[in-house]
C-alpha positions in Angstrom: 62.6 89.5 86.5 64.2 90.1 83.1 63.8 93.9 83.4 65.5 93.8 86.7 68.5 91.7 85.4 69.0 93.8 82.3 68.4 97.3 83.8 70.2 96.8 87.1 73.2 94.7 86.2 75.6 97.7 86.7 73.9 98.7 89.9 74.1 95.3 91.4 77.8 95.1 90.6 78.4 98.4 92.3 76.3 97.4 95.3 78.2 94.2 95.7 81.5 96.0 95.6 80.3 98.6 98.2 78.8 96.1 100.5 81.9 93.8 100.4 83.8 96.8 101.7 81.2 97.5 104.4 81.1 93.8 105.3 77.4 93.5 104.6 75.5 91.2 102.2 73.8 92.8 99.2 70.5 91.0 100.2 70.5 92.7 103.6 70.1 96.2 102.0 66.7 95.6 100.5 65.0 93.7 103.4 62.5 95.7 105.3 62.7 98.7 102.9 59.6 100.9 102.5 59.4 100.0 98.8 59.0 96.2 99.3 56.0 96.8 101.6 54.2 98.7 98.8 53.9 95.6 96.6 51.3 92.9 97.2 52.8 90.3 94.9 55.2 87.4 95.7 58.1 88.4 97.8 60.7 87.7 95.1 58.9 89.8 92.5 58.3 92.5 95.1 62.0 92.8 95.9 62.9 93.1 92.2 60.1 95.6 91.5 61.2 97.7 94.4 64.8 97.8 93.0 63.6 98.7 89.5 61.2 101.4 90.8 63.8 102.9 93.1 66.4 103.1 90.3 64.0 104.7 87.8 62.7 107.2 90.4 66.2 108.3 91.3 67.5 108.4 87.7 64.4 110.4 86.6 65.1 113.1 89.2 68.9 113.1 89.0 69.3 115.8 86.3 73.0 116.4 85.4 74.0 113.9 88.2 73.2 111.2 85.6 76.6 112.0 84.1 78.0 110.3 87.3 76.4 106.8 87.1 78.1 105.5 90.2 76.6 108.4 92.2 73.2 107.4 91.0 73.9 103.8 92.0 75.1 105.0 95.4 71.9 107.0 96.1 69.7 104.1 94.9 71.5 101.7 97.3 70.9 104.1 100.3 67.3 104.5 99.3 66.8 100.7 99.2 68.4 100.5 102.6 66.4 103.3 104.1 63.8 102.7 106.9 60.7 104.7 107.5 60.4 106.6 110.7 56.7 106.1 111.5 54.3 107.1 108.7 56.1 110.3 107.5 58.2 110.7 104.4 61.9 109.9 104.3 62.8 113.5 103.5 61.1 116.4 105.3 61.5 119.8 103.7 59.2 122.9 103.6 59.4 123.9 100.0 56.5 125.0 97.8 58.2 124.0 94.6 60.2 120.9 93.5 60.2 117.5 95.1 61.9 117.0 98.4 64.4 114.6 96.8 65.4 117.1 94.1 65.5 120.1 96.4 67.4 118.5 99.3 69.7 116.0 97.7 70.2 116.5 93.9 70.3 120.3 93.9 72.9 120.8 96.7 75.1 118.2 95.0 74.8 119.8 91.6 75.4 123.2 93.1 78.8 122.0 94.4 79.6 120.7 90.9 78.4 123.9 89.3 80.5 126.1 91.6 83.7 124.3 90.6 83.7 126.0 87.2 80.9 128.6 87.0 80.0 131.7 88.9 76.3 132.2 87.9 73.7 131.8 85.2 72.1 134.7 83.4 69.2 134.9 81.0 70.2 136.4 77.6 68.0 138.6 75.5 66.9 135.7 73.4 65.7 133.9 76.6 68.5 131.4 76.8 70.7 130.4 79.7 74.3 131.6 79.7 76.8 130.3 82.3 79.5 132.6 83.4 82.8 130.8 84.2 85.2 131.8 87.0 87.8 134.4 85.9 90.6 132.8 83.9 88.8 129.6 83.2 87.1 130.6 79.9 90.3 130.1 77.9 92.3 127.6 79.8 91.1 125.1 82.4 93.7 124.6 85.2 95.1 121.1 85.8 93.5 120.8 89.3 90.0 121.7 88.2 87.7 118.8 89.1 84.9 117.5 86.8 82.3 114.8 86.6 84.9 112.0 86.1 86.8 112.9 89.2 83.8 112.9 91.5 82.4 109.8 89.9 85.8 108.1 90.5 85.5 108.9 94.2 82.2 106.9 94.3 83.9 104.0 92.6 86.3 103.5 95.5 84.5 102.4 98.6 87.5 102.9 100.9 87.8 106.6 99.9 84.1 107.1 99.8 83.5 106.0 103.4 86.2 108.3 104.7 85.2 111.3 102.5 81.5 111.8 102.9 80.7 114.0 105.9 77.6 115.8 107.1 77.5 119.5 107.9 77.7 118.6 111.6 81.1 116.9 111.0 79.7 113.4 111.4 80.7 110.9 108.7 77.8 109.5 106.7 78.9 105.9 107.1 79.1 106.3 110.9 75.3 106.4 110.8 73.1 103.2 110.8 72.4 102.0 107.2 68.7 102.8 107.5 69.4 106.5 108.3 71.9 107.3 105.6 69.5 108.2 102.8 67.7 110.8 105.0 71.1 112.2 106.0 71.9 113.0 102.4 69.8 116.2 102.9 72.4 117.3 105.4 75.6 116.6 103.5 78.5 119.0 103.3 79.3 118.4 99.7 82.0 121.0 99.7 84.1 119.1 102.2 83.1 115.7 100.9 84.2 116.3 97.3 87.2 118.5 98.1 89.9 115.9 97.6 88.3 113.8 94.9 90.8 114.5 92.1 93.4 111.8 91.6 94.8 112.9 88.2 95.9 116.3 87.0 95.3 117.1 83.3 98.6 118.8 82.7 99.6 120.2 79.3 103.2 119.0 79.1 105.3 116.0 78.1 105.3 114.8 81.7 101.7 113.6 81.2 102.6 111.7 78.1 105.7 110.2 79.8 103.7 109.1 82.8 101.3 107.2 80.4 103.9 105.5 78.2 107.0 105.3 80.5 107.2 101.5 80.2 107.3 101.7 76.4 109.9 104.5 76.6 112.0 102.5 79.0 112.0 99.5 76.6 113.2 101.7 73.7 115.9 103.3 75.9 117.1 99.9 76.9 117.1 98.5 73.4 119.0 101.6 72.0 121.6 101.4 74.8 122.1 97.7 74.2 122.5 98.3 70.5 125.3 100.8 71.1 127.1 98.4 73.4 126.7 95.6 70.9 128.5 97.5 68.1 131.2 99.0 70.3 134.7 97.5 70.2 137.7 97.3 72.4 139.7 100.0 70.6 141.4 101.7 73.5 145.2 102.3 73.3 147.5 100.9 76.0 146.8 102.5 79.4 143.8 104.4 78.1 140.3 103.9 79.6 137.3 104.6 77.4 134.4 106.7 78.8 132.0 103.7 78.9 134.8 101.2 79.8 137.3 99.1 78.0 135.8 95.6 78.6 132.5 94.6 77.1 131.1 93.7 80.5 131.9 97.1 81.9 130.3 98.8 78.9 127.3 96.6 79.4 127.2 97.8 83.0 126.7 101.4 81.8 123.3 100.3 80.5 122.2 99.8 84.2 122.4 103.5 84.7 119.1 103.8 82.8 117.3 102.3 85.7 117.9 105.1 88.3 117.7 107.8 85.6 114.3 106.5 84.2 113.0 105.8 87.8 113.7 109.5 88.7 111.8 110.7 85.6 109.0 108.2 86.3 108.5 109.4 89.8 108.6 113.0 88.8 106.0 112.5 86.1 103.7 110.6 88.5 104.0 113.4 91.0 103.2 116.1 88.4 100.2 114.2 87.2 98.9 113.2 90.7 95.8 114.9 91.9 95.2 116.3 95.4 93.9 113.0 96.8 97.0 111.1 95.7 99.4 113.8 96.8 97.8 114.0 100.2 98.3 110.3 100.7 101.9 110.2 99.4 102.9 112.9 101.9 102.0 110.8 104.8 104.8 109.3 106.9 103.5 105.8 106.4 103.5 106.2 102.6 107.0 107.7 102.6 108.3 104.7 104.7 106.7 102.3 102.3 108.4 104.0 99.4 111.9 103.9 100.8 112.7 100.3 99.8 111.8 101.1 96.2 113.9 104.3 96.3 116.9 102.3 97.7 116.5 99.6 95.0 116.4 102.1 92.2 119.5 103.9 93.6 121.6 100.7 94.0 122.6 100.5 90.3 124.2 103.9 90.5 126.3 102.9 93.6 127.2 99.5 92.1 128.3 101.1 88.8 130.6 103.5 90.6 132.2 100.5 92.3 132.6 98.7 88.9 134.4 101.7 87.4 136.5 102.2 90.5 137.6 98.5 90.4 138.4 98.9 86.7 140.7 101.7 87.4 142.4 100.3 90.5 142.5 96.7 89.2 141.5 93.4 90.8 144.3 93.5 93.3 142.3 95.8 95.6 139.4 93.3 95.8 141.8 90.4 96.3 142.7 91.9 99.7 139.1 91.5 100.8 138.4 88.1 99.2 140.3 86.1 96.8 137.2 85.3 94.7 136.3 88.9 94.1 137.1 90.2 90.6 135.9 92.9 88.3 133.8 90.4 86.5 132.0 89.4 89.7 131.3 93.0 90.7 129.9 93.7 87.2 127.6 90.7 87.4 126.3 91.9 90.7 125.7 95.3 89.2 123.8 93.8 86.3 121.7 91.7 88.6 120.7 94.7 90.7 119.9 96.7 87.5 117.8 93.8 86.2 115.8 93.8 89.4 115.2 97.5 89.0 114.2 97.1 85.4 111.6 94.4 86.3 110.1 96.8 88.9 109.8 99.5 86.3 108.2 97.1 83.7 106.0 95.0 85.9 105.4 97.1 89.0 102.5 99.4 89.7 103.1 102.4 87.5 102.1 105.0 90.0 101.7 103.0 93.3 98.1 104.2 93.0 96.6 105.1 96.3 93.7 105.9 96.4 93.0 102.8 94.4 91.6 102.9 90.9 89.3 100.4 89.3 90.6 96.9 88.9 91.6 95.9 85.4 89.0 93.8 83.5 89.8 90.1 83.9 91.1 88.5 80.7 91.9 84.9 79.9 95.4 83.6 79.4 95.2 83.4 75.6 94.8 87.1 74.8 97.6 87.9 77.3 100.0 85.5 75.6 99.1 86.8 72.1 99.6 90.4 73.3 103.0 89.6 74.7 104.0 87.7 71.6 103.0 90.6 69.4 105.1 93.1 71.3 108.0 90.7 71.5 108.0 90.3 67.8 107.6 94.1 67.2 110.4 95.0 69.6 112.7 92.3 68.3 112.3 93.6 64.7 112.9 97.1 65.9 116.0 96.0 67.8 117.4 94.1 64.8 116.8 97.1 62.5 118.4 99.5 65.0 121.4 97.2 65.3 121.9 97.1 61.6 121.6 100.8 61.3 124.0 101.6 64.1 126.5 99.0 62.8 126.5 100.6 59.4 127.1 104.0 60.9 129.9 102.7 63.1 131.5 101.0 60.1 131.2 104.2 58.0 132.9 106.2 60.6 
């Protein structure tokens, strides 16, 4: 019992997640399996011993597939769900060497992984293996080249996994009854199944850095712009209009232009770093329609700022013809409100509108979250204060 709990904790978490998506119960996967019938002890211990045995057997024959732990858990779950067809083995292959499991499931899967990067393996004069990479990959790996992490991530997402795994006949693996899926692994088309697994491109440019820290960058952009506005003064001569505006409220409105500018860079960076799986989803008509409201929201500060500057030039008399309560101050406040909504989306929204979904964040209690926010509030406040003093000193010196 203790061995089962310690060894299979990660497997059980994975199985629960997969079966919740499949609308099954985890207990149903192990009932009636061939492993349980091999044990003569109590039913509870037999079930636990069957799970431990299945996991160790798969892990022992997995080879380099062990670098993808979720794949191992997936195979173990299918094995525990498998049903014997009469007295014969689960896998039937006519091979003189290697076990049926290694030859029909592990080796074809690894061959697909191997072919992504390498051409072949040769034996050197000192009797060692040497892997020859594809032309052009020996010095620089392309951004779209998949690796263990990308394929393992596919098995972490049940929604993508159920739609991606297909047999050589074109049938989806999860369209088969649960008891037949393990045997069907011998007929998998791993080339098609793993073709669109990559969700993130390892690009060698500043776009990758910006996509990771765009929220921090936006906060610093915002604080710097607010500092410039805070030290500015109404020094325009009579009849002259400054570039950022004469009134403080108008100059403050210029800060709202950071929202559409940053949003455009944010979306560009997320597109450049998106893998084939994510790009394929984002090009669908449904995804484009869902993204239109966000695009409109991010564009509103640009339109409202143009209106603010137009009213500043023409005066309040133009607005008075529409409504007596409309003034430059009211239009500027609406612009700031729209800009604030866009800023909140940038800071609090999903950074890449990730679909396919990635792993959920680890749940944390309220206390560390509050401490984390207080820490960054103090740090950014100190940086803003120092920046204000520095910019004020420069403005005074000039």
